[in-house]
C-alpha positions, -999 to 999 in steps of 0.1 A, spaced: -429 409 -136 -432 396 -102 -402 378 -88 -406 342 -79 -423 335 -47 -402 324 -16 -411 290 -3 -439 292 16 -459 267 32 -484 262 3 -457 263 -24 -465 245 -57 -499 247 -46 -518 263 -78 -548 285 -70 -574 298 -101 -595 326 -85 -624 337 -99 -641 358 -71 -644 395 -71 -648 420 -42 -635 407 -9 -653 374 -1 -636 351 -24 -606 370 -31 -597 375 6 -594 339 4 -571 343 -24 -550 364 -7 -547 341 25 -535 311 5 -511 333 -16 -499 351 14 -487 311 22 -472 307 -7 -497 293 -34 -498 305 -73 -529 323 -73 -538 335 -106 -571 361 -107 -594 356 -138 -611 389 -142 -636 405 -167 -617 418 -199 -637 451 -198 -628 464 -161 -619 437 -139 -626 433 -104 -645 462 -87 -626 462 -60 -597 483 -83 -620 510 -81 -636 508 -46 -622 527 -14 -600 554 -5 -576 563 -34 -541 582 -36 -532 613 -56 -527 589 -88 -565 576 -85 -553 543 -76 -573 524 -51 -554 515 -14 -575 484 -12 -566 470 -41 -525 464 -33 -539 446 -4 -564 426 -15 -550 411 -46 -512 407 -32 -491 379 -40 -517 373 -77 -514 372 -112 -540 387 -132 -555 374 -166 -587 385 -184 -611 360 -199 -645 367 -210 -662 332 -192 -698 342 -207 -680 330 -242 -674 293 -254 -638 301 -259 -633 320 -227 -647 288 -210 -626 268 -230 -592 286 -214 -606 282 -179 -610 248 -186 -576 239 -195 -561 265 -168 -585 245 -139 -571 212 -157 -538 220 -141 -552 238 -109 -553 224 -72 -579 248 -61 -607 271 -79 -622 299 -60 -654 319 -69 -681 335 -50 -706 343 -76 -742 331 -71 -750 294 -71 -755 283 -106 -731 306 -122 -703 282 -132 -729 256 -144 -742 283 -166 -711 290 -183 -702 250 -184 -675 251 -156 -696 227 -132 -678 211 -103 -690 178 -121 -675 184 -155 -642 203 -140 -636 167 -121 -639 146 -155 -603 159 -164 -592 171 -130 -607 148 -101 -581 163 -76 -597 197 -81 -608 215 -48 -635 239 -52 -643 268 -28 -676 280 -33 -680 315 -12 -717 330 -10 -739 349 12 -766 320 23 -743 292 10 -749 264 -21 -784 249 -8 -815 256 13 -843 283 1 -821 315 5 -791 305 -15 -801 323 -49 -806 352 -32 -778 379 -35 -758 384 0 -736 410 8 -711 409 38 -735 433 57 -763 411 51 -747 383 66 -734 403 97 -770 410 105 -785 377 98 -756 357 118 -762 378 146 -734 402 149 -748 429 140 -773 427 169 -748 429 191 -723 456 179 -727 492 191 -739 511 220 -770 496 240 -793 529 232 -786 531 196 -792 511 168 -769 483 155 -736 496 144 -709 479 121 -674 468 132 -663 495 105 -645 471 80 -660 441 59 -657 416 90 -683 395 75 -669 394 40 -630 385 57 -645 357 77 -664 337 52 -628 341 29 -608 330 65 -632 300 67 -631 293 28 -591 292 30 -591 268 61 -616 246 44 -596 245 12 -565 237 33 -584 208 47 -598 197 16 -557 199 6 -549 174 34 -578 149 27 -571 145 -10 -536 131 1 -554 99 12 -588 101 -11 -571 114 -43 -600 136 -49 -611 171 -47 -644 184 -31 -667 215 -30 -659 240 0 -694 255 7 -684 291 28 -716 311 38 -712 347 49 -738 342 75 -722 310 91 -687 322 92 -700 349 110 -725 326 130 -695 307 139 -679 334 154 -710 340 178 -695 323 209 -721 304 230 -747 332 222 -769 304 204 -766 276 235 -776 304 259 -810 313 240 -815 273 235 -809 264 273 -822 295 291 -837 317 270 -811 345 272 -808 366 250 -769 389 246 -778 428 237 -755 455 229 -734 468 255 -710 489 240 -672 491 255 -679 466 281 -689 428 282 -717 424 312 -703 406 340 -666 404 327 -645 432 351 -625 449 349 -622 451 314 -625 486 297 -614 516 284 -602 541 310 -598 578 308 -562 596 314 -547 631 328 -537 636 289 -573 629 274 -562 596 261 -577 564 261 -564 532 276 -578 498 273 -570 477 308 -584 438 310 -576 427 348 -614 404 353 -590 373 360 -588 369 403 -549 370 398 -547 397 374 -571 420 396 -552 414 422 -517 427 406 -542 459 393 -555 465 430 -517 467 440 -509 488 409 -535 513 419 -521 514 459 -553 499 470 -543 459 475 -574 458 499 -599 460 470 -582 427 463 -598 411 493 -630 432 497 -660 411 495 -674 434 467 -649 427 441 -627 397 453 -641 374 431 -654 372 395 -684 371 401 -688 396 425 -666 421 407 -688 412 377 -722 422 398 -704 456 409 -692 462 372 -701 496 370 -692 506 405 -654 490 399 -651 509 364 -657 543 385 -635 533 407 -607 526 381 -614 555 362 -608 576 390 -577 566 393 -563 564 359 -577 599 351 -549 608 377 -521 598 354 -510 603 316 -510 574 294 -475 568 294 -468 566 332 -502 547 332 -490 520 310 -455 514 325 -471 511 358 -496 483 345 -470 468 325 -445 466 354 -473 452 377 -481 428 350 -518 437 341 -525 436 304 -532 472 288 -529 488 257 -536 523 239 -566 521 216 -545 522 183 -550 542 152 -532 535 126 -508 564 128 -502 545 164 -492 511 145 -461 528 123 -449 543 154 -447 513 174 -416 499 182 -431 465 187 -452 465 151 -416 476 138 -398 447 157 -420 421 141 -423 433 110 -460 436 115 -462 467 88 -445 456 52 -435 476 22 -445 459 -17 -440 473 -47 -464 467 -80 -447 465 -117 -451 501 -118 -427 508 -91 -454 517 -65 -449 513 -30 -474 500 -8 -474 499 32 -497 468 47 -502 446 71 -476 414 69 -487 379 69 -502 359 95 -501 336 115 -464 334 109 -445 298 106 -415 291 117 -402 271 89 -421 281 59 -433 315 64 -457 334 41 -450 369 26 -460 399 6 -440 392 -26 -459 418 -47 -492 443 -48 -520 440 -69 -513 435 -102 -526 455 -133 -552 443 -152 -546 413 -170 -509 416 -165 -500 382 -164 -524 371 -193 -498 365 -221 -480 344 -195 -503 321 -185 -514 315 -218 -485 307 -233 -483 281 -203 -509 268 -214 -496 269 -249 -508 293 -268 -484 312 -290 -486 350 -297 -506 349 -327 -532 331 -313 -533 352 -279 -536 385 -304 -564 367 -321 -581 360 -287 -573 402 -276 -589 410 -309 -622 387 -303 -624 401 -269 -618 367 -252 -592 379 -231 
């Protein structure tokens, strides 16, 4: 049984998570990270598929599950039968937030529509995460994060210009939808302090991706400009690229601002570049981006990564290595800020994972435990609803839990 959570910013907030995979559960992870009491409802048969997905350890345990389900309690509940729906109703009567990421209409088929839930708990905030939202012609469609990334415009801009669109290497569409869902949930909590009532937070994956697309839509509408894939650079933003070193490393240098470029030119031993008409302004550097990148690459390739970084940092130029996971474990700054923490599950297994972000000075969040065993907290949660041991056993025999 996990220890009592520390007093995070959302301590005392009761969350019921009915989602699965990433988009909805990432919202639950973020709320749990900030101290909310998150009860995850899973199917009695197999639970959330994320328990089995991704890379596994030697024991066959998914290494995704400890992260996406951290700080959550797991109960099993068959929501397709009336007794399970009744228990869910009881649980939600005591909740502040419900998170679900089923297709639109699923809650309604389970007799758990917002209107019905609000009859007994008018302050309940209902977070609904889907591919395309709760309304519109595409709402009934199945929608994964990859589809949202494509339709939201991110996939088209990701990758090298001479190759088909690429993916980011993580499920960024799902995570963005979960992040916006969590933001919406906290905003709705704040609104409830005035209105006393809950509301629906409708987070669509494609819209969460679209929200991150900067001015791309505006550029097209205003002047017909379509952004294209550009690989490691942003067109007309220079210098900002990955440059080679003498020891076959890669260093990212970002010195596109006028004042910063002057510092870079000084570090390179070529202060005259900062007053050269070809590179003296942001616009000029953008027009000669390739030429400037070649100059910097010729210089960077003469130095090892460590020497190069020392020079750049001392000169006040933003620069850094392109990290892999192993580099993060070795970095003193990561260690000093506890950017990577270790937590245990109920079997005593320890897992390293990224810490909570952002950091709050007075009511910080934290990783209290890793993803739970399937149904690990079923008995405790049902007991808190007034069920005795015999009733819980009957529910288990009837495959309700």
